[in-house]
C-alpha positions in Angstrom: 136.8 8.3 111.6 133.4 9.7 110.6 133.7 13.0 108.7 130.8 15.3 107.9 130.8 18.7 106.3 128.5 21.7 106.3 128.7 25.4 105.3 130.4 26.5 108.5 133.0 23.8 109.1 134.2 20.2 109.1 133.3 17.6 111.7 136.0 15.0 112.4 135.0 12.4 115.0 133.1 14.4 117.5 134.8 17.7 117.1 134.1 20.6 114.8 136.9 22.3 112.9 136.0 25.8 111.6 136.5 26.2 107.9 138.7 29.2 107.0 136.6 31.8 105.4 137.0 32.5 101.7 138.9 35.7 101.1 137.9 38.3 98.5 140.6 39.6 96.2 141.5 42.7 98.2 144.6 44.7 99.1 145.2 45.9 102.7 146.0 49.6 102.8 147.2 49.5 106.4 144.3 51.9 107.3 141.5 50.1 105.4 141.1 47.4 102.8 140.4 48.0 99.1 139.3 45.5 96.5 142.0 44.7 94.1 139.7 45.5 91.2 138.0 48.4 93.0 137.9 51.9 91.6 140.3 53.4 94.1 143.0 50.8 93.4 142.5 51.1 89.6 142.8 54.9 89.8 145.9 54.9 92.0 147.8 52.4 89.8 146.7 53.9 86.4 149.5 54.4 84.0 148.4 58.0 83.3 148.4 59.0 87.0 151.6 61.0 86.7 149.9 63.3 84.2 146.7 63.5 86.3 148.4 64.4 89.5 150.6 67.0 87.8 147.5 68.7 86.4 145.8 68.4 89.8 148.7 70.2 91.6 148.6 73.1 89.1 144.8 73.4 88.9 144.4 73.5 92.7 146.8 76.5 92.9 145.2 78.5 90.1 144.3 81.3 92.5 148.1 82.1 92.5 147.6 83.6 89.1 146.1 86.7 90.7 148.9 87.2 93.2 150.7 89.9 91.3 154.3 90.8 92.1 155.2 89.8 95.7 158.1 90.7 98.0 161.4 90.0 96.2 159.6 90.0 92.8 159.8 93.8 93.0 163.5 94.0 93.3 164.0 91.5 90.5 161.5 93.3 88.3 163.5 96.5 89.0 166.6 94.7 87.6 165.0 92.8 84.8 163.5 96.1 83.5 167.1 97.3 83.1 167.0 99.8 86.0 169.6 98.1 88.3 172.6 95.7 88.1 173.1 93.2 85.3 170.1 90.8 85.4 172.3 87.7 85.3 173.2 88.6 88.9 169.5 88.7 89.8 169.9 86.7 93.0 173.0 88.6 94.2 171.6 90.9 96.8 174.8 91.8 98.6 178.2 90.7 97.2 180.3 91.0 100.4 182.3 94.0 99.2 182.7 96.4 102.0 182.8 99.5 99.8 179.7 98.5 97.9 177.8 97.7 101.1 178.9 101.1 102.4 177.4 102.8 99.3 174.1 101.0 99.9 174.1 102.1 103.5 174.5 105.7 102.2 171.5 105.2 99.8 169.4 103.5 102.5 169.0 100.3 100.6 170.9 98.7 103.4 170.3 99.6 107.1 173.1 101.2 109.1 173.3 98.1 111.4 174.1 95.6 108.6 177.3 93.6 108.7 180.0 95.6 106.8 181.0 92.5 104.7 177.4 91.2 104.3 177.1 88.7 101.5 173.9 87.2 100.1 174.7 85.9 96.7 173.0 83.0 95.1 174.2 81.0 92.0 170.9 80.5 90.1 171.7 81.3 86.4 169.2 78.9 85.0 166.4 80.4 87.0 167.5 83.8 85.9 167.2 82.7 82.3 163.6 81.5 82.9 162.7 84.9 84.4 164.4 86.8 81.5 162.1 84.8 79.2 159.1 86.1 81.1 160.2 89.7 80.7 160.9 89.1 77.0 157.5 87.6 76.3 155.0 89.1 78.8 156.8 91.8 80.9 153.6 93.4 82.0 151.6 90.3 82.9 152.4 88.8 86.3 149.5 86.4 85.7 151.3 84.7 82.8 154.5 84.6 84.9 152.6 82.8 87.6 151.2 80.4 85.0 154.8 79.7 84.1 155.4 78.7 87.7 152.4 76.4 87.7 153.7 74.6 84.6 156.9 73.9 86.4 155.0 72.7 89.5 153.0 70.3 87.4 156.2 69.0 85.8 157.7 68.5 89.3 154.7 66.5 90.5 154.5 64.5 87.3 158.2 63.4 87.4 157.8 62.6 91.1 154.8 60.4 90.3 156.8 58.6 87.6 159.7 58.1 90.0 157.4 56.7 92.7 156.2 54.1 90.2 159.7 53.0 89.4 160.7 52.9 93.1 157.7 51.1 94.4 157.8 48.7 91.4 161.2 47.4 92.7 159.5 46.2 96.0 158.7 42.5 95.8 155.8 42.9 98.3 154.8 46.4 97.1 152.1 47.4 94.7 151.7 50.2 92.2 148.7 51.7 94.0 151.0 52.7 96.9 153.1 54.7 94.4 149.9 56.4 93.3 149.0 57.2 96.9 152.4 58.7 97.4 152.1 60.8 94.2 148.7 62.0 95.2 150.0 63.1 98.7 152.9 64.9 97.0 150.5 66.7 94.6 148.5 68.0 97.5 151.4 69.0 99.7 150.8 72.5 101.1 154.6 73.3 100.9 154.2 73.8 97.2 151.8 76.8 97.5 154.3 79.6 98.0 156.7 78.6 95.2 153.7 78.5 92.9 152.7 82.0 93.9 156.1 83.5 94.4 157.9 84.3 91.2 161.2 84.8 92.9 160.9 81.2 94.2 160.6 79.6 90.8 164.2 78.4 91.3 162.9 75.8 93.8 160.6 74.3 91.2 163.3 74.1 88.6 165.8 72.6 91.0 163.3 70.0 92.1 162.2 69.0 88.6 165.7 68.5 87.3 166.8 66.8 90.6 164.0 64.2 90.5 164.5 63.7 86.8 168.2 63.1 87.6 167.3 60.3 90.0 164.8 58.8 87.5 167.5 58.7 84.7 170.1 57.3 87.1 167.7 54.6 88.3 166.9 53.5 84.7 170.7 53.4 84.0 171.4 51.2 87.0 168.3 49.0 87.0 167.6 48.6 83.2 171.1 49.2 81.7 169.9 52.3 79.8 173.3 53.8 79.2 171.9 57.2 78.0 170.4 57.5 81.5 173.8 57.9 83.0 174.6 60.8 80.7 171.2 62.4 81.1 171.3 62.0 84.9 174.6 63.9 85.1 173.2 66.6 82.8 170.1 67.0 84.9 172.2 67.2 88.1 174.0 70.2 86.5 170.7 71.9 85.6 169.4 71.3 89.1 172.5 72.9 90.7 172.3 75.8 88.3 168.7 76.4 89.2 169.2 76.9 93.0 171.3 75.8 95.9 168.3 73.5 96.7 169.7 71.3 93.9 172.3 70.0 96.4 169.5 67.9 97.8 169.7 65.9 94.5 173.1 64.7 95.8 171.3 63.6 99.0 168.9 61.4 97.0 171.7 60.0 94.8 173.7 59.1 97.9 170.7 57.4 99.5 170.1 55.4 96.3 173.7 54.2 96.2 173.7 53.3 99.9 170.4 51.5 100.0 168.8 50.6 96.7 171.6 50.1 94.2 172.0 46.4 93.4 175.6 46.5 92.1 178.8 45.8 94.0 180.2 48.5 96.2 182.8 49.2 93.6 180.2 49.6 90.8 178.1 51.8 93.0 181.0 54.2 93.7 182.0 54.3 90.1 178.4 55.2 89.1 178.7 58.3 91.3 181.9 59.6 89.7 180.2 61.6 86.9 177.9 63.3 89.5 180.9 64.0 91.8 182.6 65.7 88.9 179.6 67.9 88.3 179.3 68.7 91.9 183.0 69.6 92.2 182.8 71.9 89.1 179.7 73.6 90.6 181.5 74.1 93.9 184.5 75.7 92.2 182.3 78.0 90.1 180.4 78.9 93.3 183.6 79.8 95.2 185.4 81.6 92.3 182.2 83.6 91.5 182.0 84.9 95.1 178.7 83.2 95.8 177.5 82.3 99.3 176.5 84.0 102.5 178.3 85.8 105.4 177.3 88.2 108.1 173.6 87.4 107.9 171.5 85.9 110.6 169.2 84.1 108.2 171.5 82.8 105.4 174.5 80.8 106.5 177.2 79.3 104.4 177.8 75.7 105.6 181.3 75.6 104.1 182.3 79.2 104.8 181.0 79.2 108.4 180.7 75.5 109.5 180.5 76.4 113.2 177.7 78.9 112.7 175.9 76.4 110.5 176.1 73.6 113.1 174.9 75.9 115.8 171.7 76.6 113.9 171.2 73.1 112.5 169.2 71.6 115.3 166.8 74.5 115.7 166.2 74.8 111.9 165.8 71.0 111.3 163.3 70.9 114.2 161.2 73.6 112.5 161.4 71.9 109.1 160.3 68.5 110.5 157.3 70.2 112.1 156.5 72.0 108.9 156.5 68.7 106.9 154.6 66.5 109.3 152.2 68.9 111.2 149.9 71.8 110.3 152.4 74.2 111.9 154.6 75.8 109.2 158.3 75.9 109.6 158.1 79.7 108.9 156.8 80.2 112.5 160.4 79.8 113.6 161.1 83.2 112.0 159.1 84.9 114.7 161.2 83.2 117.4 164.7 84.2 118.4 167.1 81.4 119.2 167.6 80.8 122.9 164.1 81.9 123.9 161.6 79.6 125.6 159.5 79.5 122.5 162.5 78.3 120.5 163.2 75.6 123.0 159.6 74.6 123.1 159.7 74.1 119.3 162.7 71.8 119.7 160.9 69.8 122.4 157.8 69.5 120.2 160.0 68.3 117.3 161.6 65.6 119.6 158.2 64.3 120.6 157.2 64.2 116.9 160.4 62.3 116.0 159.6 59.8 118.7 156.1 59.2 117.4 157.4 58.9 113.8 160.0 56.4 114.9 157.4 54.3 116.6 155.1 54.6 113.5 157.7 53.7 110.9 159.9 51.2 112.9 158.3 48.1 111.5 158.2 49.2 107.9 161.8 50.4 108.0 162.9 46.9 109.2 161.3 45.1 106.3 161.5 47.6 103.4 164.7 48.9 101.8 162.6 51.4 99.9 161.4 52.9 103.2 165.0 53.1 104.4 165.9 54.9 101.2 163.2 57.5 101.7 164.2 58.0 105.4 167.8 58.5 104.5 166.9 60.8 101.6 164.7 62.9 103.9 167.4 63.2 106.6 170.2 64.1 104.1 167.9 66.6 102.3 167.3 68.5 105.5 170.9 69.5 105.8 171.4 71.8 102.8 168.1 73.6 103.2 169.0 74.4 106.9 171.5 76.9 105.5 168.4 79.1 105.0 165.9 80.3 107.7 163.3 77.5 108.1 160.5 77.8 105.5 158.0 75.3 104.1 158.8 76.4 100.6 162.1 74.6 100.9 160.6 71.2 101.6 160.3 69.8 98.0 162.9 67.0 98.3 162.0 66.3 102.0 158.4 66.2 101.0 159.1 63.7 98.2 160.8 61.3 100.6 158.1 61.8 103.3 155.2 61.0 101.0 157.2 58.0 99.9 157.5 56.9 103.5 153.7 57.1 103.9 153.2 55.0 100.8 155.5 52.3 102.2 153.6 52.4 105.5 150.3 52.1 103.7 151.5 49.0 101.8 152.2 46.8 104.8 150.2 45.1 107.6 149.6 47.4 110.6 148.3 47.0 114.0 145.2 49.0 115.2 147.2 51.9 116.7 149.3 52.4 113.6 146.3 52.1 111.4 144.8 55.0 113.4 148.0 57.1 113.2 148.2 56.5 109.4 144.6 57.5 109.1 145.2 60.7 110.8 148.2 61.5 108.6 146.3 60.7 105.5 143.4 62.9 106.5 145.8 65.8 107.2 147.7 65.4 103.9 144.7 64.7 101.7 142.2 67.1 103.2 143.8 69.6 105.5 147.0 70.2 103.5 145.2 71.6 100.4 143.2 73.9 102.6 146.4 75.0 104.4 147.9 75.8 100.9 145.2 78.4 100.4 145.9 79.9 103.9 149.6 80.2 103.0 148.6 81.9 99.7 146.5 84.4 101.6 149.2 85.1 104.1 151.7 85.8 101.2 149.1 87.9 99.4 148.4 90.0 102.4 152.1 90.5 103.0 152.6 91.6 99.4 149.7 94.1 99.7 151.3 95.5 102.9 154.5 96.0 101.1 152.7 97.8 98.3 150.9 99.9 100.8 154.2 100.8 102.4 155.6 102.1 99.1 152.3 103.7 98.0 151.8 105.6 101.3 155.0 107.6 100.7 153.6 110.9 99.3 154.4 111.8 95.7 155.8 115.2 96.5 157.4 117.0 93.6 160.6 117.3 95.6 160.6 113.8 97.0 163.8 112.9 95.2 165.6 115.6 97.2 164.2 114.5 100.6 165.4 111.8 103.1 162.7 109.4 104.2 163.0 108.7 107.9 161.1 105.5 109.0 160.8 105.4 112.8 159.3 102.0 113.5 158.9 99.6 110.5 158.4 96.0 111.5 161.1 94.7 109.2 164.2 96.1 107.5 163.6 94.4 104.1 160.2 94.5 102.6 158.8 97.6 104.3 161.9 99.7 104.1 164.9 99.1 101.9 162.7 98.0 98.9 160.7 101.3 98.8 163.2 103.0 96.5 163.5 100.1 93.9 159.7 99.5 94.0 158.9 103.2 93.2 161.5 103.4 90.5 160.2 100.2 88.8 156.7 101.7 88.9 157.9 104.9 87.3 157.3 107.0 90.4 159.5 109.4 92.3 161.6 107.9 95.1 163.2 109.6 98.1 166.9 110.5 97.9 167.7 108.0 100.7 166.0 106.0 103.4 166.9 105.9 107.1 165.5 103.2 109.5 165.6 104.0 113.2 164.1 101.0 115.0 162.0 97.8 114.7 158.3 98.2 115.3 157.7 94.6 116.4 158.3 96.0 119.9 157.3 99.2 121.7 159.5 102.0 120.7 160.3 105.0 122.9 161.5 108.1 121.1 163.0 111.0 123.1 164.1 114.3 121.6 167.4 115.2 123.3 168.6 118.0 121.1 167.8 120.1 118.1 169.1 117.4 115.7 169.3 114.5 118.1 167.0 111.6 119.0 167.2 108.8 121.6 165.4 105.7 120.3 164.7 102.8 122.6 163.1 99.6 121.2 161.8 97.7 124.3 163.2 94.3 123.4 166.0 95.4 121.2 166.6 96.1 117.5 166.5 92.3 116.7 163.3 91.0 118.4 163.0 87.9 116.2 165.0 85.7 113.8 164.1 87.5 110.6 165.1 90.9 112.0 168.7 89.5 112.0 168.7 89.1 108.2 171.3 91.9 107.8 173.4 91.1 110.9 174.1 87.7 112.6 174.6 87.0 116.3 178.2 86.5 115.6 178.6 90.2 114.8 177.2 91.6 118.1 177.0 95.3 119.0 178.6 96.7 122.2 177.8 99.8 124.1 179.8 102.7 122.6 179.8 101.3 119.0 179.3 104.1 116.4 178.4 104.3 112.8 179.2 107.4 110.7 177.2 108.1 107.5 177.4 111.3 105.4 174.2 112.7 107.0 173.9 110.8 110.2 175.9 109.7 113.2 174.6 106.6 115.2 175.8 105.6 118.6 174.8 102.5 120.4 174.3 103.3 124.1 172.9 100.1 125.6 172.6 96.5 124.4 170.3 93.7 125.4 172.4 91.1 127.2 170.1 88.4 126.0 171.0 89.0 122.3 168.3 91.3 121.2 170.7 93.8 119.9 170.8 97.6 120.7 168.1 98.8 123.2 169.2 102.4 123.3 170.4 104.3 120.2 171.4 107.9 119.8 170.9 109.5 116.4 172.5 112.8 115.5 171.2 114.2 112.2 173.1 116.6 110.0 170.3 119.3 110.3 167.5 120.2 112.8 164.8 117.5 112.7 162.2 120.0 111.4 164.3 120.7 108.3 162.5 120.4 105.0 164.8 117.7 103.7 163.4 115.2 106.2 160.2 113.3 105.6 159.3 111.6 108.9 156.9 108.6 108.8 155.8 105.8 111.2 154.2 102.4 110.5 150.6 102.1 111.8 150.3 98.4 111.1 149.0 98.7 107.5 150.7 101.8 106.0 153.0 104.7 106.7 151.7 107.9 108.1 153.6 111.2 108.4 155.0 111.9 111.9 156.5 114.9 113.7 159.4 114.5 116.1 158.5 115.6 119.7 159.8 118.9 121.1 163.2 118.9 122.9 162.9 117.1 126.2 159.6 115.4 125.2 159.0 111.8 124.2 156.7 109.7 122.1 155.8 106.0 122.5 155.0 104.0 119.4 153.2 100.8 120.3 154.3 97.4 118.9 152.8 96.5 115.5 152.4 93.0 113.9 154.9 91.9 111.4 154.4 91.9 107.7 153.4 88.2 107.6 151.1 88.2 110.7 
């Protein structure tokens, strides 16, 4: 057979056979193709990338340095300055003691409608020690305290990047540049912005750092035979749990590792978990014996103390958290929705659609990659413990670590055109839009903090303020704009009212009718609990009924009508100890940005206070 050759093919007999084109040394990124020796690949697989992305995460959030004290920071500052309870109990807001809660109701640092046995007590002693260090070294410099937060953020991202390199290095078809891509995505995750700016949320940074370091040490022990790694992993797990309840997610990652990635026999895998199980059991005993946990709150739920209540909230909260991780819509939006409303059901429906799209996107890579299955299982298990808290993006550290790892796995493999397009959209969002969203979240937090300061500052500094009762008619929340006023003013060295009384919730229109010399009828249009956050002090499982009464030393409260849809009391009668015009009362209403003095209407007259936006809107 006659054979001829040219630059385009080979001719055998009378037929032309196309020559296979020569391939350049390149690596497919799923979305596009990079040269193996190109600058992008070299950068993403550089050995010093963990240090670089850690610095990048901290530098991008440098504006947090000027955030000042925000929200719960003021209460913790009050205690750390020695003005309140022992500072080691810094995260114990309410201990569940009925008598102690009653005393706080009398003072007004707890609203009258709170659950009598309300408990919100967190076990975070390591985080407390880090904050005590701040107040020992720079008590008057919130900027240095925020810098302390940014250092921990950089360490979190750095250890995550190192862990990605180890995990992706185990994949026979993987490449180190995909580990670098996952690390870069994690460094730019917008969920990190609030913990960086919010001193009270440093506990999440510590729990994440020690949790990821625990998995790194455990992996080195199991993969490389580094025996010290087993001891260090157990120690890091203890530190993670002592930092915050978020540290329970460390157990989720360890469980996913044993089930998916550990190469030993099943007996060896289970034995490797025994030290961690011992630490977890010891932490659980200390948690229970110390009286930590939550009860009576509509925001914080104890999964072990109230499993039925936790399961009832799980679907809605995980839906919001999934949307917060994978879309531009923060999980925090669920706080402005009450469960059972059309908006809440719409959120769940959107989450179901998103889950379907993600299942389609990751189906192929999950079939072929054990690492992808590890990340998926780790993300799912990590969602469970953080659902004990109202859904917020600031809780997504472990979920985000697994989610960015999934994207790295997806980018490593061959993809069809539709999946390449979907991956491209996700990369644009996480590489470009997410850092911009982080600044938006910082701005929202800063504006909320300024409103809180305006609320405290707008209370007049009368010489006799400490002998007067502050009556707030329509604040839009019963935490940051109300019960914190006393502690904020004391911490600032200013006079504070004798007690605070809150009458309604200003997120809805409020009708106030004077029905007697010392009596008011207050009617919030959609009830006392118009959204999820307004239920912080009282859960749905503690409903009011018409005829319920609350007796305080200076005030009698009677619930006349209740919203059948679950919005709480819609008509409330207040009977004060003295005529409403008495000098002891300082009446104020919220105008949307600050408090203004207000005069009760004449007997038989009424006043309508229009709805105002919430503190975070």
